[in-house]
N, C-alpha and C positions, 0 to 999 in steps of 0.2 A: 598547381592548377584547381577548380574550382570543378567537382563534379554538375554536369546538368543534363539533364534529361526530359525532352520534350512529348506531349501527349495529347490526343485530343480531351480528355479529360483526366484527371486525379479526382481518386477517392479515400479519402482520408477514412480507414475506419473496415471492418470487417463483418459486420455483424448482418441481419436482415436487411436494413435499411438500404445502407452502403453497397450489399451483394445483390441487391432487386435492383438497384440504379446503376449498377456495373455491367448487368446482364443484359438485361435491355440497350445501355448506352453501346456494347458493344459491337452491335446491331449497324453502329454509323459510324464507328470509326476507335482509338485506339485508346484503349484504359489503362490508367496503371492505378493497381491500391497498396496503397503505402497501411500499413500495420504494424501497429511497436509490438507485439510478441509474433505466434505463430498465428498463421489465416485461421485456421479456427477458435482463436482466445477471444473473445466476446462475452455479451451480458445477453445476446440472445443463444449461443452455446449453454447456458444456466438456466432459461428457461423451462418453468415447469408445466404451467397451466395449461395453454393453450392459447388458439386464438378465437374472440370473439366473432360469432356472424352467424345474420340471420340463417338458416340451415335446414328450418322444419316449418311445415304446413301450420302448425300451429302456433308459432311465431311470426311477427310481422314487423316490417321496417320501423315503423311508427313504437312500437314496443322498444326497442335496441336504444331509440333517440330517447323514447322516454326515461330509460332507466342511464346515459349516459348522461341527459342534464340535469339527472335529479342525485346525480353519485356529486358532479361536478358544483354544484353548492352555490349556482347561481349564474357563473361567471363563466360559463360555456359558451363559446362562440355557435352559434344554434346551424347554422347554413354550414361550417366546415364541419358538425358532427353532422349533417344528413349528407352531407359527402362521402364520408367515413361508411357511413352506415349504406348506403344505396349502390356503391362501387367495391365495398370487401366481397361479397359472395365472386362477382366476377373475377377477381384476384387473386381470391384463396382457391378457385379452380386453375389458374392457371400456376399459381405452387405445384401442385397436384400433376401438371402437365410438365414439371419441370422436374418432378421427381420425387416429391414429400409426398411417402407414406404415413396418414393419419388412421388411426384408431375405428376400423369397423364393426360394424354392428351386421347381424344378420338381418334384420330387420330392414326393407326400403319399400319407396312406393314410389309406383312410375307416373302415377298421376301428380305426384306434386310438382310446382310451378319452379323450385329452387334443383330439381333435376336430380344430376348425382349426387350432392348433398347429403341427401335425406340417405346412405348409404354408410354414413360414418356414424360413430357415437359420438354422442353431443353431452359434453357436462357441464355443470351447475356451480356456478360463482357466486362468494357473496355482491349481492346489489343488481342481479338479475333475475328477472320475473320468470324468464324460461331456461331453458336448455339450451344454450347457442355457441357450445368451445368445442369448437373441433382440437385434437389432441393426437399426442404419438403415447401413448401409455402417460406416465409423469418424463418422458425426456424430447420434448414438443422443440423447444427451442435446437435442441441437439440433432434431431432429425431433420429441419429446417434447413440446418448448416451446414450440414451431410452431404443434404441435394443440392444445395446453392453452390457451392466450392469443388463439387461437382461436374455441374456444367459449367465453373466457368475456366477450371481447371483441362480442360478441353477445348477449351473457347484461344481461337489461336488471338485473335485482338486484345487479351487480357492478360497482365503482366501483375504477379503478388509482386510484395515488397517488402519479406516479412523485419522482424527486430527493425521498422525505419519509424524513428517519431518524431510525427510534421513539429516542428516547432514555433514556427511563424507565418501565418500569409505574407506574400508578396504582392506589394500593392501599390498602384501606381497614380500617377495624375493626384488633384485637386479637387475636393468634390464641386459642382454635381457629376464629375467626369471622373471619377477617383473607379477604380476598376481593379480585381483581382486576376491576378495572370500570375501564381503559383505558391509554392511553399514553401519555408526552407524546411531539413528532415534532415535529423540526427541518424546517419547509419549507425548503432551503438555496439556493435561489434567492432569494427572499425574505429571508432571514435571518430568519425567523419560528419562535418557539417555538408549537405549535399543542397544542390537546387533545382526544383523539380518545377516544369513549366506546363499548362494548358491555360487554354481560353475558357475552358469549367475546371471548378474545384469546388467540390462538394463536401460537405463535413458531416459523417457521420460515427463518429466518436465514441457516443453511446452517454451515459447515466452521468452520477455524481459522487456515487455512493461509497466511493472510498475517500470522503472526504469526513465522513466518520468513526467512529472507533468501532461502532457494532451495525454491519450491513452483511447483506445477500449478496453485494455484489464482488464481482470477480476481482482481483489487483489491479486490470487495467483501463477499469472506474473511474479518474480520477479527475473529469469534467474538462480535457484537453481543449477538445471544441470550444465551450462556451467562451474560455480562458483565451482562447486565438483571437476569438470573436470581438471578444472586450478590447484587447489591446490594439485590434484594427479600427475601433470604431463604429461600432454594431450594437446597436441598442437589444439588449435582453428584458426578457419580462415572465415574472411569475416564479419566481426562484425560489420565493416563501415557502413554496406548495412542495416541501420534499414529503412523499410518501412512504409512511415508516410500515412495512408489511407487519400484519397483528404475530406471524407465526415465523419465526425461524426457531431452529434447534436452539436449544441452551445447553452450552457447553459449560459444565460446572471447570474444568480444567480451564480455562478461559483459551483457547485453543481454536481456532477457526469455524464458522458457524458454517450453516448451511439451511435452503430454503427447505421449509414445509408447504408444500402449494396449497389456496385454498381449497383448490378442489378436493380435497381430504375433508373439510366443513362439509363442499357441497353433497358429499355422500355420507351426510348426515355424523360424521366426527361432533364431539360437543368439549369447550373449554370449560375448564373444571378448577377453583381452588385445590392449593396441595391436599384441603380434606377433602375432596371430592364433591363439591358444593359447586352447581354449575350458578354462572353470574349475568352471563348477555341479554337474557329475559331483561334485564333489572333497567337494560339504558339502550335497549330498543326490537321492539316487535318483532322485529325482525330473528333477533336473536343470532343465532352467530353466524349467519349469512345478511346481515348488515354489511353497509360498505368499510372497504379498511381504515379509513379512520377513524369510525366509531370504534370499529374494535379493537384497534392497536390502542386508544385514549382509555377506552374501557379494561383493557389488560394491564395497562399502563397506571390506572386509578387503584387496582386492587390489588397490585402490586406493593402500592406504597401505604397502603392503607392497612393493608395485613402484613407488611415488613417481613415480601415473602422476594425473592430472586428468580422469580419465574412463575409461569401457571402451566398445567398441564390440558394434550390433546387426548380427549379418551374416545378412542376409534374403536369401541369394543361391537359395536354395533352391525361394524363387516366381520363376515369371515377372513381365516389366513389366507384360502385359497384369493377369494374375492381381493383383499391388501394388496397381497403377491402382484398378482393380474394387472389390478388397476396403477398401483405406485411401486415397481420392483425398484428406482430408485432410491427412492425416500425410505422402502424398509432395508435393504443394503447398507447405502448411509449411514441407519437409527442400529441397524444388528451390530456395525462395528462401530459403535458407540456402547456397545450394551444396552441398546435400549431395543425390545423388541414387540412392536406393534403389530396387528391390533392389540395382542394380550395381553401389552403394558402401555400405560399410556407416554405421551411423546410432550417429556417434558418441552416448553416455548416461550419465548421473550421478544419482543418488539426490535427490527432493528431496517436502519436504513432500506429503501427498495428503489425507489423511482424519482424520480424529476419530474411533477409538471411543466416546469417554465424550459424555459429556455431564449435558444438564438431565435428573435422574430422573424418569421416569413409571412410567405403571403401562400396562396392555397396551392402553390405548383414550387413552393421551396425556397421562389426566391428572397434574397437579403437584401438591405438597401445598400450592397456593396454589388455593383456591375460582375457577372461572371463568376460569384459568388452564391451555391443552392447551401441547403444544410436538411438535412433527413434526419430520421427518428427520432429517440430521446433528448439527443442535441436542439430540437428544434422547438418553437411554441409555436404553432398551428392555430390554438385556442379551441383543442378537442375537450383535453380535459378540463379546464376550469382549475375549480379549487381542491379536486381529489379526481384521479382516475381512477375509471369504474376498471374492474379485474378484466384480463387479458385485452381490453384495447389496443396495447402497446403494440404489440406483433402487429393487431391490424393496422393501426394510425402509419406505422412506419412500414408496412405494405403498399398501401393506399396513396400515401403523399410521395414513397419515391419512384413509384411509376409517374405519379405528375410531375414531379420533377423531372425525368428521364424524358416523358415525353414534353417538356417544353425546353430544356437545355438541347435534346435532340435538334430543334426547331429555332436555335437564337442566334442571331445574326452575328458572324464571325466577327470579331474584335480584330480593330488593324493592328498595326505590328505597331510596336512599341521595345523603346530600350529597356535592356534587361539591368534589373539595378543592381547596384553590385551589395554582396555579403556584407553585412557591419564588420569593423575591425571585429571587434570583440569576438565574430565568431570563428574570426583564425587564428587567433593567438591562445594562447594554454601555461597557461603558470603551474609549473609543478608542484609548487608550494600548496598550493588548493589541495593535493591530495588528503591531507592532514585532515582537511576539513569534512572528512567522510563520515565518519559520527555525529558530527553537528546538526549534517543535513538528516539521517534519519533519525537523531533526537526531535527535529523543528518538523519533520514529517509524521512521529509521531504525537506529538503536541498539540496541531494542529488538530489532528483527529479525535482525541481526547478534549479538546476545547468544544471541539460543534456537540459532541455527543453530552456536553455537560452545560453545555451554556444556551446552546441553539437544537434542542430536541422535540420530543412531542409536544411536551407544554416548555411554553418559552415566557419571557419579562423582559421588561424596558430595559431593566438594568443590568441584566446578564446579558443581553443582547450590545446593549456600549462596551461593556467589559470585555469582550468577543473582540468587537469591530478594533478594538485598539490593542488590542495585543495581536490581531493577525493585521493590521499597518505596520509592525515592527516589522514582524516576518518577513511579509512581503517585499521589506525591504530588504532585510538581511538573503533573500533570497533572489531580486534585481542584482544584488552586489554580488554574487555569485557570478552571475553571467557577465557580468559588466568590467567583472574581472579574468573572462577569456574561462571559466573554468563551466564548459557544456558538458553534462556529460546524462547521462538520462534518470537517475536520482537527483539533481539539481533543478531538468525540468518540469519534472514531476511536481517537484516541490514547489512551484513557482508555481505551478496552472495548479496546485493543492489549494496554497492560499488564498490566493485570485480568485476561484470559484467560493472557494469558501468566505471571502469579504462580502462577494457581490452575494451573497445568497443571506448574509448580513444585513447588508444594507435594504435591501427588498422585506425584511421582516420587519425593518423599522420601520416602513413606510407604510407598510397596513398597519392601522389603531384600528384593528379588531379582533375577531376570532373567527376563522371562515375556513368550512374544509378540513385541511392537514394545515391549517396555520392556527396555534391558539395561543394563546399570551394573556396572561394574569390581570395586564392592567387593560386588556381589553375585554371582556369576555362575554360582550354580547358581538352576533352578528348584523350590522349597521348597514341599511338597505343605501345609503349615500357611499358606501365602499365599495358597490358590485360593479369594480371594475380591474383591469387588468395594472398590475405595477409594475414601469417601465422603467 
């Protein structure tokens, strides 16, 4: 008998977007949160920099809007950006009310129209004209996750189901009356597919960084929500704009890397060649505080030009005491790998970090499929354009999860509908497929290497077409495993990784220009007629 669970809301994912939605929605109904690992394992948990919002008398909404539009390289949706910036401060205060502890400063101003936010230490990152980044040292995401999880674990209307990997959306009816009424999910420890039903389903599965060989993202960032939405027939937009963070720790042994926050450069650290020469001033007048796309391309160019495997981030302008206090997690990780900042420069290299595209939504998170909302990095709201401004990601998740929750709680209840049967291939299992486990691992590794080599910081039409051809073969192989009844976590993730990678490549092939995060050798110029979304 198939396991089935009913709720008022299903949230897939446990980062800031999903948790904020759940916390608000729990006031009006039962919420089930599905997460494929532990509840704290999300991209949010690894976010270092902070949350950007106007929080000082010297700053203004117009300045934040302008900085966001400039970084977005001409294709941000301006009205959505204005919504983000205008609603941000109040929702940051709500985070504080929920228990988030941002780093404070002794300086405060009772006369500030922004009130309590003046109490907090404000960082500055690339592309920002003012200090406006609220942070919790360099562990902001972990602190946000801690506070939200504490609130939700204490809420009687919220149920967490860990190690439950959402496989596909349950949809009913035909266009234009088709709607989403739940998800099929794999209970990984039990190796059992279960049905979760609700009139409102929210995809908040985070980003796609793990489709690349080198990434700052944790293992959960495999594009699950984007792949699920695509299979349900929903439009996606701007997935060619993959942000490569300029400064991930360079691990000479080839092991896992980790993020070196942009806030380090915000405090004056300088990028240098291995010989000690600074170089960012050759690429942009803002130097090391230029937007991420410019800095990442500059580092990539310098590495190729000089045959170097990485560059150096010189933090010697900071005292040991200041660096240890401001960046305790970064210092601990660096020391663990034999580097002692600020006394020694940090070896850094660009790595896949963030997707500016996603599932198309409106300004309250609704999709073209009734009953389905998408929030956070999984969504395309139009805020980021061709390049995200640093620390706008947590803000976007916060603002639009709030708007989605308010909309979902007011949604008209859906009429009763028949429960679709689980596809036959979910219910049978071919034991001979166990022998294919190594092949699944090899395919996953191949996809990530292929994406890094062919769909990286600088692209070409020839390499993109070669990538597309290989991905189509791998996607057929992954779908074949499913059809033969081998529904395991590894197979499901391979299916999503290949599907998402293929969409990224198709989006990149359709943009015949270089803009923001998308640079192609065949179309090196930015073309005014291409100033639109790739849908």
